[in-house]
C-alpha positions in Angstrom: 102.8 94.2 85.6 100.0 95.4 88.0 100.7 99.1 88.9 98.2 98.6 91.7 94.6 98.8 89.8 91.7 99.4 91.9 89.2 96.5 90.4 85.3 96.9 90.9 83.9 94.9 93.5 80.7 93.1 92.6 80.0 91.2 95.6 80.0 93.9 98.2 77.5 96.6 98.9 78.3 100.2 98.9 77.7 101.0 102.3 80.0 97.8 103.3 82.9 99.3 100.8 82.9 102.6 102.1 84.7 101.7 105.0 86.2 98.5 104.3 89.0 97.4 106.8 89.3 100.8 108.2 90.0 102.3 104.4 87.8 105.1 103.4 86.7 104.9 99.7 85.2 107.6 97.8 83.4 107.4 94.2 85.6 107.9 91.2 84.0 110.8 89.2 85.4 109.3 85.7 84.5 105.4 86.1 81.9 105.8 88.7 83.4 103.0 90.9 84.7 103.3 95.0 88.2 103.5 95.2 90.3 104.3 98.5 91.5 108.0 99.0 95.1 107.1 97.8 94.1 105.8 94.3 93.6 108.4 91.6 92.2 107.9 87.8 94.5 107.8 85.1 93.1 109.3 82.0 95.2 107.3 79.6 94.4 104.0 80.9 90.8 105.0 81.9 91.6 103.0 85.5 91.9 103.8 88.9 95.5 103.2 90.1 96.2 103.1 93.9 99.1 105.5 94.6 99.4 106.9 90.9 102.3 108.7 90.3 102.1 109.1 86.4 101.7 107.3 83.3 104.6 106.6 81.4 104.6 107.6 77.8 107.4 105.4 76.7 106.1 102.1 78.2 102.6 103.0 78.0 102.0 102.0 81.5 101.0 103.7 84.8 103.6 104.0 87.6 101.5 103.3 91.0 102.1 101.8 94.2 103.1 98.5 93.2 105.6 99.5 90.3 107.3 102.7 91.9 110.4 100.7 93.0 111.1 99.3 89.9 110.5 102.7 88.4 113.1 104.2 90.8 115.6 101.3 90.5 115.6 102.1 86.7 116.2 105.9 87.2 119.0 105.0 89.5 120.6 102.5 87.0 120.5 105.0 84.5 121.9 107.7 86.3 124.8 105.2 87.2 124.9 104.2 83.1 125.0 108.1 82.4 127.8 108.8 85.0 130.0 105.6 83.6 129.6 107.0 80.1 130.8 110.4 80.8 133.8 109.2 82.9 134.7 106.7 80.2 134.3 109.6 77.7 136.4 112.1 79.4 139.2 109.3 80.3 139.4 108.2 76.6 139.7 112.0 75.5 142.0 113.0 78.1 144.7 110.1 77.9 145.8 111.1 74.5 
């Protein structure tokens, strides 16, 4: 899924993109393209990602603006799973 990749825009002039829709854009020092100020460059993917949180080493994908909700849901469900395993293990060993 797309984490919020900032794509190159070929049909806009540089001056028109600097203030597109009231969003200020700056030039990325790595990929030399205009990106919103809320975007950051991912050095693993070599792309600018809007709202970049981190690059996940297990999935090999960026966690950005569009995927942060699913990442947080995964963490929440993982915590629930760990709690259930601990409770089940404690119940198993204390009931004998």
